[in-house]
Structures are given as structure tokens and as C-alpha cells.
C-alpha positions in Angstrom: 45.7 -2.2 16.5 45.1 -5.7 15.9 44.4 -8.1 13.1 40.8 -9.2 12.8 40.6 -13.0 13.5 36.8 -13.9 14.3 35.4 -16.8 12.6 32.3 -16.5 10.3 29.4 -18.5 12.0 26.5 -20.4 10.7 23.1 -19.6 12.1 23.3 -22.6 14.4 26.8 -21.4 15.7 25.6 -18.0 16.4 22.6 -19.6 18.6 25.0 -21.9 20.4 27.4 -18.8 21.2 24.2 -17.0 22.6 23.1 -19.8 24.7 26.7 -20.2 25.9 26.7 -16.6 27.1 23.7 -17.3 29.2 20.7 -15.9 27.0 17.6 -18.2 27.3 15.9 -19.4 24.5 12.6 -20.8 24.3 12.0 -22.0 20.9 15.4 -23.0 19.1 13.6 -23.5 15.6 12.3 -19.9 15.8 15.7 -18.6 16.9 17.4 -20.4 14.1 14.8 -19.1 11.6 15.4 -15.4 12.8 19.0 -15.8 12.8 18.9 -17.0 9.2 17.5 -13.5 8.0 18.6 -11.2 10.7 22.0 -12.4 12.1 23.5 -11.9 15.3 25.6 -9.0 14.2 22.3 -7.1 13.5 21.0 -8.0 16.8 24.2 -7.1 18.8 23.0 -3.5 19.5 19.8 -4.4 21.2 21.5 -7.1 23.4 23.8 -4.7 25.1 21.1 -3.6 27.8 20.7 -7.3 28.5 24.5 -8.3 29.0 27.0 -7.4 31.9 28.5 -4.0 31.4 32.2 -4.0 30.7 32.4 -7.8 30.2 34.6 -8.8 27.3 32.7 -12.1 26.9 29.5 -10.4 26.7 27.6 -12.6 28.8 24.0 -12.0 29.7 22.4 -10.9 33.1 20.4 -13.7 34.8 16.8 -14.3 33.3 17.8 -12.6 29.8 15.6 -13.8 27.1 15.8 -14.2 23.4 12.2 -13.0 23.2 13.0 -9.7 25.0 15.4 -8.8 22.8 13.4 -9.4 19.7 10.6 -7.4 21.1 13.1 -4.5 21.5 14.3 -4.9 17.8 10.7 -5.0 16.5 9.7 -2.1 18.3 12.6 -0.5 16.9 11.6 -1.4 13.4 7.9 0.0 14.0 9.3 3.2 15.4 11.7 3.6 12.4 8.8 3.3 10.0 6.4 5.7 11.9 9.4 8.4 12.3 9.9 8.0 8.5 6.5 9.0 7.7 6.7 12.2 9.8 10.3 13.0 8.1 8.9 12.8 4.8 6.2 15.3 5.7 8.8 17.7 7.3 11.2 17.2 4.3 8.2 18.0 1.8 7.3 21.0 3.9 10.7 22.5 4.0 11.3 22.2 0.4 8.1 23.8 -0.3 8.4 26.4 2.1 12.1 27.4 0.8 10.6 27.4 -2.6 7.5 29.4 -2.0 9.6 32.3 -0.2 12.7 32.3 -2.4 11.2 31.9 -5.8 8.5 34.7 -5.9 11.3 36.9 -4.2 14.4 36.4 -6.4 12.8 34.3 -9.2 12.4 31.0 -10.7 16.4 30.1 -10.8 17.3 32.2 -7.7 19.6 29.4 -6.5 21.8 29.7 -9.4 22.8 32.9 -8.2 25.9 32.5 -5.9 25.1 35.7 -4.1 22.2 34.2 -2.4 24.4 32.2 -0.4 27.0 32.5 2.2 30.4 32.4 1.5 30.8 28.9 3.4 28.2 27.6 1.6 29.3 25.0 -1.2 27.8 26.0 -3.9 29.8 24.5 -6.5 29.0 20.9 -5.0 25.2 21.8 -5.4 25.3 23.0 -8.8 27.5 20.0 -9.8 25.1 17.4 -8.1 22.3 18.9 -10.1 24.0 18.9 -13.2 25.0 15.2 -13.0 21.4 14.4 -12.1 20.5 15.9 -15.5 23.2 14.4 -17.6 22.5 11.0 -15.9 18.8 11.5 -17.0 19.8 12.4 -20.4 22.3 9.4 -20.9 19.3 6.9 -19.7 16.6 8.7 -21.9 18.9 8.5 -25.0 19.7 4.9 -24.3 15.9 3.9 -23.9 15.3 6.0 -27.0 17.6 3.7 -29.1 16.1 0.8 -27.6 12.5 2.1 -28.5 13.6 3.0 -32.0 14.9 -0.6 -32.4 11.6 -2.2 -31.6 9.1 -3.8 -34.2 6.3 -1.6 -33.4 4.5 1.2 -35.6 6.0 4.7 -35.7 3.6 6.2 -33.9 3.7 3.6 -30.7 7.4 4.4 -30.9 6.9 7.9 -30.9 4.4 7.7 -28.0 6.7 5.3 -25.8 9.6 7.8 -26.3 7.2 10.9 -25.0 6.2 8.7 -22.2 9.7 7.9 -21.2 10.8 11.6 -21.5 8.2 12.4 -18.9 9.3 9.8 -16.5 10.8 12.5 -14.3 11.2 15.9 -14.4 15.0 16.4 -14.8 14.7 14.3 -17.7 12.0 16.2 -19.2 13.5 19.6 -18.6 17.0 18.2 -20.1 15.3 17.6 -23.3 13.0 20.5 -23.5 14.9 23.5 -22.3 18.5 24.7 -22.9 18.5 28.0 -20.9 19.0 28.0 -17.9 20.9 24.7 -18.0 19.2 23.6 -14.7 15.4 23.4 -13.7 13.4 26.1 -11.5 14.2 26.0 -7.9 10.8 24.1 -6.9 12.1 21.1 -9.1 15.6 21.3 -8.3 14.9 21.0 -4.7 13.0 17.9 -4.9 16.1 16.1 -6.2 17.9 17.2 -3.0 18.2 15.0 -0.1 17.2 16.2 3.5 20.8 16.9 4.2 21.4 18.9 1.3 18.2 20.9 2.0 19.5 21.5 5.5 22.8 22.8 4.1 21.0 24.9 1.6 18.9 26.4 4.4 21.8 27.4 6.7 23.8 28.6 3.7 21.2 31.2 2.8 23.0 34.6 2.6 20.3 36.7 4.1 18.9 36.4 7.8 15.8 37.8 6.7 15.1 34.8 4.3 15.9 32.1 6.7 13.4 33.8 9.1 10.8 34.2 6.8 11.0 30.3 6.1 11.0 29.3 9.7 8.0 31.5 10.5 5.9 28.9 8.5 7.1 26.3 11.1 6.6 28.5 14.1 10.4 28.5 15.0 13.1 30.9 15.1 15.6 30.4 12.4 18.2 29.1 14.4 16.3 26.7 16.1 15.0 25.4 12.5 18.5 25.1 11.4 19.5 23.0 14.3 16.2 20.8 13.9 17.1 20.1 10.4 20.5 19.1 11.2 19.0 16.5 13.8 16.5 15.2 11.6 18.9 14.6 8.7 21.1 12.5 11.2 17.7 10.6 12.3 16.5 10.2 8.9 19.9 8.5 7.8 19.7 5.9 10.8 16.1 5.2 9.7 16.8 5.0 5.9 19.9 2.4 6.8 17.5 0.3 9.1 20.0 1.1 12.0 19.3 1.1 15.9 17.3 4.1 16.8 15.7 3.0 20.2 18.4 3.9 22.6 20.5 6.3 20.2 22.3 9.3 21.4 22.4 12.5 19.3 25.7 13.7 19.0 24.8 17.3 19.1 22.2 18.3 21.3 19.5 20.4 19.1 18.4 23.9 20.1 15.1 24.4 21.6 12.6 27.6 21.4 11.8 29.7 24.5 8.3 29.2 24.0 8.3 25.4 24.3 8.6 23.4 27.3 11.9 21.3 27.2 11.6 17.4 26.5 12.9 17.0 30.1 11.6 20.1 31.8 15.1 21.7 32.2 15.8 25.4 31.7 18.9 25.0 29.2 18.1 25.8 25.8 20.1 22.9 24.5 17.4 19.9 24.4 18.5 16.4 25.7 20.4 14.2 23.3 17.8 11.3 23.8 15.1 10.1 21.3 12.5 11.7 23.2 13.7 15.0 22.1 13.3 13.8 18.5 9.9 12.6 19.0 8.9 16.0 20.7 10.2 17.7 17.6 8.3 15.5 14.9 5.3 16.1 17.2 5.4 19.9 17.1 6.6 19.9 13.4 3.7 17.7 12.0 1.1 19.6 14.1 2.7 22.8 12.6 2.5 21.3 9.0 -1.3 20.0 9.3 -3.0 21.0 12.9 -5.4 18.0 12.3 -2.5 15.2 11.7 -2.9 12.0 13.4 0.5 11.4 13.7 1.0 12.2 17.4 -1.8 9.6 18.0 -0.3 7.0 16.2 2.9 7.3 18.1 1.0 7.0 21.3 -0.7 3.9 19.9 2.9 2.4 19.0 4.2 3.3 22.6 1.1 1.3 24.0 1.5 -1.5 21.8 4.9 -2.2 23.3 4.2 -1.5 27.0 7.4 -3.5 28.2 9.8 -1.7 26.2 12.3 0.3 28.4 11.6 4.0 28.0 14.6 5.4 30.2 17.2 4.7 27.2 15.0 6.7 24.8 15.1 9.5 27.5 11.3 9.5 28.2 10.4 11.4 31.4 7.7 10.1 33.8 5.1 12.4 32.6 6.0 12.2 28.7 2.1 12.1 27.6 1.6 15.4 29.0 4.9 16.8 27.5 3.8 15.7 24.2 0.1 16.7 24.6 1.6 20.2 25.2 3.2 20.3 21.9 0.1 18.6 20.3 -3.2 19.6 22.0 -5.2 17.1 19.7 -3.0 14.2 20.5 -5.2 12.6 22.7 -7.6 12.0 19.6 -8.0 8.1 18.7 -5.0 7.2 16.6 -7.3 5.2 13.8 -9.5 6.4 11.4 -8.6 8.4 8.1 -5.0 9.6 8.3 -4.1 13.3 7.2 -1.1 15.3 6.4 
């Protein structure tokens, strides 16, 4: 361990450092404006493929240009936004499928029963998080209510505003309306959970038959759906924090169903660790959620918009269009037009 002693650099000093390392910059003023709102630190992960490997001075390969790095950076940003669209649909769908199976089978408040979960599931943490959400909303509502009551408006206007604030969200409404059970029904409670929490909840269900019944809606074995939710949670966190996605490697390879061709054509049931695997997963899932989805077409259009982006770091096979089309037969449809879910 050593003491950190790197100096803070202005945008001009950051640019000078890049030029000294051999990066070609065509337009200095544009480069400065870029570094003023992006910083060298944020661009650094996108520079590594353009730099000499294992070089402590981080010098660039001959001919490396800032414009090429910026193109990869912009592609990565556009790709994250497109993937967030698909991830949102998957997140909404898995919440609905869990609730649509579990609530009619075991009752609206099934998740309050510890016996519905395996012994490893962090049941207390899940309940505690939901209780904190309701408590926080109750406190906010009470504060807003006091402010409204102090305002100089007619009483009927005050009452209308208080009622409107109470209905701002369901946790607030439930906390102010119902006392038993102490938490809302599952279809509302699941809406307050992150994708990571939903992934753990699905994995934590005690009965194998419940996990299977939910997975059937996605046309997947329950073990594969569990694995995919874990992977998609990891990817969603990357997208939500605007972090690098382009050449990211998955820490744990997701499982792959027997009935689907693997993204790289291998025979192992563990899919490759690169981004193409995730794109294949989202192509398949968005199609299962909505057969007429345009998301695969939008993905293809984005890739065509950036033809010079290196595909190898993303794990793309040479026949990637055919592989994606096998997961979504309608993927050759035009990317434009009305968007559906």
C-alpha cells in the first residue's frame, strides 16, 4: 500500500497529459469543452484499448485519436440507455408475474408469511425495508400536511391539497388508510423493491413449483431465470450509475437454457461472460414479454449507427445478426415506427 499523491489537474492540464502520452487531438477547443464536462477519469476506461498494454505511463498506440475514444464513449452511453429500456420492461414483467402467481395462490399478503421463503432468504431485511418506506412516507406526509394547514387558503382547498398529497404514492396512501396488515398487498409491495431485491425474493421462494410457475411465463427453466435476474441486476446497476458497459466482463457467467442456441455457439450451458450474452438475453426476454416488440430492431439500428465500434470486446460472434434473429424472428423488422412494449 502506498500513499496517494497524484495532483488534481485542470481540463487544460488533462488535455496536455493526453497529448504527451501520444493521443492525437484534432480540435483543441472541442477537446477542452469535453473534458470540462466529462473529465479524464471518466474517459480513462475507454482509452485502455487504445493504449499500450502493461505500460505504467499509459502511452497510446500510434495513430490513436481522441475522436475514436469519444465515439466509443458515446456508443456506450446510447447502448446503456437502450438497455435500460429493455431492463425496465423485464423488471416490470417479473414483478407482475410473481404477484400474479403468488397472490391468487396464497393471498394478497403472502409475502408476510415467513414460511413462503427458504431459510436462507433475508426475510427480516425485506420486511424492514418495506416498513422503513412506509414510515418515511408517513413522516413526509405529516410534514406536508402541517405546511398546508398553515397556508392562507380556504379550508376546502386545504382538504383537497392534503388528499392529493396523500395519494402521491401508494405506500403513503396505505399507511394513512389501513392499519391491518401493517404493510400493503404484494402487488404494491413489489413495486417498491429494486430489481436486485426482486431477484433475491424470486430465488428465496420456498417452493420449487412456485418458481417454475413464474418462469414459465418467460419460457425459461426456473434455474435459468434465477441466473438471468442475477446477471441483469448487475447490468442494471452499471447502467443506472452511467458506468462503462462496452467491454465489461460478467463476473459470473449466466446459465443458458438447453432449447436456445448459445450466444457463441459453444456447447457449455454456461453462456459467455461478454456483453453479447446480455443482449441475447434481453432480445429473448423482450420478445417473450411482447412478441411485437421493436427493441431488437432498435438494437440493430444502434449497431448500424456505429459500424466502427470494435465488436470483439463485446463478445460478438461473426454471425451475430443470425444469432439474435434466432431469438427474435421479427428482429429484421424496421427499427422505426410506433414503439410497443
